[in-house]
Structures are given as structure tokens and as C-alpha cells.
C-alpha positions as semicolon CSV with decimal commas, in nm:
position;residue;x (nm);y (nm);z (nm)
1;M;0,000;0,000;0,000
2;K;0,134;0,341;-0,093
3;N;0,162;0,614;0,163
4;P;-0,112;0,868;0,099
5;A;-0,009;1,219;0,005
6;P;0,015;1,452;0,303
7;I;-0,300;1,646;0,375
8;F;-0,265;2,015;0,296
9;R;-0,329;2,229;0,604
10;Q;-0,375;2,600;0,573
11;E;-0,181;2,810;0,821
12;T;-0,484;2,862;1,043
13;L;-0,499;2,491;1,129
14;R;-0,133;2,388;1,133
15;S;-0,073;2,420;1,507
16;F;-0,387;2,214;1,572
17;S;-0,262;1,944;1,334
18;R;0,077;1,945;1,509
19;D;-0,106;1,884;1,836
20;H;-0,268;1,582;1,675
21;H;0,072;1,434;1,599
22;F;0,162;1,443;1,967
23;A;-0,180;1,310;2,069
24;L;-0,124;1,012;1,836
25;L;0,209;0,965;2,009
26;L;0,016;0,944;2,338
27;V;-0,199;0,670;2,183
28;W;0,118;0,485;2,081
29;K;0,263;0,517;2,433
30;I;-0,054;0,381;2,591
31;R;-0,049;0,086;2,352
32;Q;0,322;0,025;2,410
33;G;0,265;0,021;2,784
34;L;-0,025;-0,222;2,755
35;H;0,164;-0,443;2,509
36;N;0,463;-0,457;2,745
37;S;0,238;-0,543;3,043
38;I;0,323;-0,220;3,227
39;A;0,107;-0,166;3,536
40;C;-0,209;0,014;3,425
41;Q;-0,182;0,268;3,705
42;R;0,151;0,391;3,566
43;I;-0,001;0,438;3,221
44;S;-0,314;0,598;3,367
45;D;-0,114;0,847;3,572
46;Y;0,070;0,961;3,260
47;L;-0,248;0,979;3,053
48;V;-0,425;1,192;3,314
49;H;-0,121;1,420;3,340
50;V;-0,105;1,471;2,963
51;Y;-0,479;1,526;2,945
52;Q;-0,477;1,788;3,223
53;H;-0,170;1,973;3,095
54;D;-0,210;1,940;2,721
55;L;-0,519;1,782;2,567
56;V;-0,772;1,979;2,768
57;H;-0,617;2,300;2,631
58;H;-0,624;2,166;2,275
59;F;-0,992;2,073;2,311
60;R;-1,075;2,413;2,458
61;D;-0,896;2,593;2,175
62;E;-1,070;2,385;1,910
63;E;-1,406;2,451;2,072
64;T;-1,334;2,824;2,109
65;F;-1,150;2,910;1,787
66;L;-1,263;2,648;1,537
67;F;-1,597;2,489;1,619
68;T;-1,759;2,828;1,673
69;R;-1,692;2,903;1,304
70;L;-1,946;2,635;1,220
71;D;-2,320;2,646;1,269
72;L;-2,451;2,475;1,584
73;T;-2,640;2,234;1,358
74;D;-2,331;2,136;1,155
75;E;-2,304;1,756;1,172
76;L;-1,923;1,749;1,180
77;R;-1,919;2,000;1,465
78;K;-2,166;1,785;1,657
79;I;-1,948;1,476;1,610
80;A;-1,634;1,659;1,725
81;E;-1,804;1,802;2,033
82;S;-1,947;1,461;2,117
83;D;-1,602;1,304;2,080
84;H;-1,455;1,560;2,319
85;A;-1,725;1,479;2,574
86;I;-1,662;1,105;2,540
87;L;-1,286;1,151;2,584
88;K;-1,341;1,374;2,888
89;H;-1,572;1,111;3,037
90;L;-1,314;0,838;2,974
91;V;-1,042;1,040;3,147
92;S;-1,272;1,088;3,447
93;A;-1,333;0,713;3,459
94;I;-0,958;0,644;3,432
95;K;-0,893;0,887;3,718
96;R;-1,137;0,686;3,933
97;N;-1,005;0,347;3,824
98;G;-0,651;0,368;3,693
99;T;-0,609;-0,009;3,691
100;D;-0,876;-0,080;3,430
101;T;-0,705;-0,206;3,114
102;A;-1,028;-0,187;2,915
103;L;-1,062;0,186;2,986
104;L;-0,708;0,250;2,862
105;H;-0,775;0,052;2,544
106;Q;-1,103;0,235;2,494
107;F;-0,938;0,575;2,542
108;A;-0,661;0,493;2,291
109;I;-0,913;0,373;2,033
110;Q;-1,141;0,674;2,084
111;L;-0,860;0,932;2,073
112;E;-0,712;0,786;1,755
113;K;-1,056;0,767;1,590
114;H;-1,126;1,128;1,690
115;I;-0,796;1,259;1,555
116;R;-0,839;1,073;1,225
117;F;-1,192;1,216;1,193
118;E;-1,074;1,571;1,259
119;E;-0,780;1,549;1,018
120;R;-0,965;1,373;0,736
121;E;-1,309;1,531;0,761
122;L;-1,357;1,818;1,006
123;Y;-1,042;2,016;0,924
124;R;-1,103;1,983;0,550
125;H;-1,451;2,119;0,609
126;L;-1,317;2,399;0,830
127;Q;-1,068;2,504;0,562
128;S;-1,363;2,600;0,348
129;V;-1,492;2,846;0,610
130;L;-1,174;2,974;0,778
131;P;-0,960;3,249;0,628
132;A;-0,644;3,126;0,458
133;K;-0,430;3,333;0,694
134;A;-0,467;3,308;1,068
135;N;-0,674;3,577;1,232
136;H;-0,535;3,761;1,535
137;L;-0,682;3,511;1,785
138;L;-0,533;3,211;1,610
139;E;-0,200;3,386;1,562
140;K;-0,174;3,418;1,939
141;R;-0,250;3,050;1,987
142;A;0,070;2,857;2,040
143;A;0,073;2,481;1,997
144;K;-0,063;2,376;2,332
145;L;0,066;2,024;2,377
146;T;0,365;2,061;2,603
147;R;0,655;1,891;2,431
148;E;0,853;1,881;2,755
149;T;0,598;1,652;2,921
150;D;0,806;1,346;2,841
151;L;1,126;1,512;2,959
152;T;0,980;1,597;3,300
153;W;0,767;1,285;3,348
154;P;0,977;1,053;3,568
155;D;0,824;0,724;3,448
156;Q;0,889;0,667;3,081
157;F;0,708;0,332;3,076
158;W;0,679;0,332;2,697
159;A;1,055;0,294;2,662
160;A;1,061;-0,036;2,855
């Protein structure tokens, strides 16, 4: 199978797409930890940390700067908002029960599915309604996923 051509992203959406790369890396780390039989609590602690310090900001920025550009009745907007709610619910469940392997699997599946949906469908749709150049609010938005998270997180279970 050939690698598909990269998806063109206009400037307005590039930092959001970069965030998705690092969120997919989180999915990989969760799966690596589970595959290597790492204690679920260790994986859960990292996931909750990344969610609280990175993903929650990404979701908020999408909801504030991007989704509001679409009508409340837009089907793709509804799917994205529903996905965010599901992921938030899963993180809450993982906080309560960090030893549940099924919850970690479910989160990884849901996050990957959500990112693929946004990149392949929602962002293409948004490019038709967003200006080609970033407006002043989006220009101020820095990529929110903290790249130093892995450097400061003491338990790099995925490297085992």
C-alpha cells in the first residue's frame, strides 16, 4: 500500500494538526505500555497528566476558535463536540479506576478515531470556512501540547 499524500493544512490549522501528531504519540505510548504489560496505574497516571496539561487546552482551543466558526447544527461540529465529551468522560473514569485495562484501550481507540476524523473530515470542512491566513486570535495560539511533558515525566514506561 502506498503512503497517501500529506493532507494540505492551511496556516490557520497547522498548530492544531501538530497537536494531533503528539496526541497520536500518546496513543502509541498507551499501547506500548499495555503491550509490554506495564502496570495500568503507571499508564493511567501519565495519561491523566497529559490530558490535564495538554489535551484539555487543545480541546478548549478547538471549541473556542474552530468549532464556533461552524453552525450549531453542523453535523461534523456535533461529532467533534461529542467526541470531546466522550474523551473527557473516559479520562474521568480512568482517574477513578486507573487499573482498568479496558478503559485505557477504549481511550486509545477513541482518541485515535477522533484525531483521524478531525484530520480527514472536520479540518477539511473547516478550511472552506476559515480564512487562509490566521486571524489575530489564532496567531496568538501557540501549539498547546507541552513537548517537555516526556522530559519531565519521571516514568517513561513506553521505553521499557
